[in-house]
C-alpha positions as CSV (number, residue, x, y, z in Angstrom):
1,M,-8.8,7.8,14.5
2,T,-10.8,10.5,12.7
3,A,-9.2,13.6,11.1
4,P,-9.8,16.9,12.9
5,R,-12.7,18.9,11.7
6,R,-11.8,21.8,9.5
7,T,-13.1,25.1,10.8
8,N,-13.9,28.2,8.9
9,P,-13.5,31.4,10.9
10,A,-16.1,33.1,8.7
11,L,-18.6,30.6,10.2
12,D,-17.9,31.5,13.9
13,C,-20.9,32.8,15.8
14,P,-20.4,36.5,16.5
15,R,-22.2,36.1,19.8
16,C,-20.6,33.0,21.4
17,G,-17.8,31.9,19.0
18,R,-19.2,28.5,18.2
19,N,-18.0,27.3,14.8
20,F,-20.3,25.9,12.1
21,T,-19.6,23.9,8.9
22,S,-22.3,25.7,6.9
23,G,-23.9,29.1,6.8
24,R,-27.3,27.5,7.3
25,G,-26.2,26.0,10.5
26,L,-24.9,29.3,11.8
27,F,-28.2,31.0,10.7
28,Q,-30.3,28.4,12.6
29,H,-28.1,28.8,15.7
30,L,-28.4,32.5,15.7
31,R,-32.2,32.2,15.5
32,R,-32.7,29.4,18.0
33,T,-29.9,30.0,20.5
34,H,-29.7,33.8,20.5
35,G,-33.3,34.6,19.6
36,L,-32.5,36.8,16.5
37,S,-35.1,37.4,13.9
38,S,-34.6,36.0,10.4
39,A,-33.4,39.4,9.1
40,E,-31.0,39.9,12.0
41,A,-29.5,36.4,11.6
42,Q,-29.3,36.8,7.8
43,A,-27.4,40.1,8.2
44,L,-24.8,38.3,10.3
45,R,-24.3,35.3,8.0
46,P,-21.1,35.4,5.9
47,K,-21.5,36.2,2.2
48,T,-20.0,33.7,-0.2
49,V,-18.0,35.4,-3.0
50,W,-17.1,33.8,-6.3
51,R,-14.1,35.5,-8.0
52,C,-13.2,35.4,-11.6
53,A,-9.7,33.8,-12.1
54,F,-9.0,36.1,-15.1
55,C,-10.1,39.6,-13.9
56,R,-10.8,39.1,-10.2
57,Q,-14.3,40.5,-10.5
58,E,-16.6,39.2,-7.7
59,F,-20.0,37.5,-8.0
60,R,-22.6,36.2,-5.5
61,G,-22.9,32.7,-7.1
62,N,-21.4,30.3,-9.5
63,G,-24.1,30.9,-12.2
64,P,-23.3,34.6,-12.6
65,L,-19.6,33.8,-12.6
66,T,-20.0,31.2,-15.3
67,R,-22.0,33.6,-17.5
68,H,-19.4,36.3,-17.0
69,V,-16.5,33.9,-18.0
70,Q,-18.5,32.8,-21.1
71,T,-19.3,36.3,-22.2
72,A,-16.4,38.5,-21.0
73,H,-13.6,36.0,-21.6
74,Q,-15.1,33.9,-24.4
75,L,-14.6,30.5,-22.5
76,T,-17.1,27.7,-22.3
77,T,-15.7,26.1,-19.2
78,L,-14.3,27.4,-15.9
79,P,-10.6,26.9,-15.2
80,L,-9.7,24.2,-12.7
81,G,-10.0,25.3,-9.1
82,H,-13.4,26.8,-9.3
């Protein structure tokens, strides 16, 4: 028996409700199934937010978050859970 697939409501298609395991899958679905342009599909894709565990500031990627932690909080490694 296989474990049930985890779903992420942020990756539900806003047009038909189908759930995806990745933003890229949702993007391709929006283009191919619903005929959206790249710009339209990109605008509907969820944005991943990386949050600093110390000050809760938000970043668009792990790289900017790591640089922030190193400079603002004088740490060389991220805390567990990131």
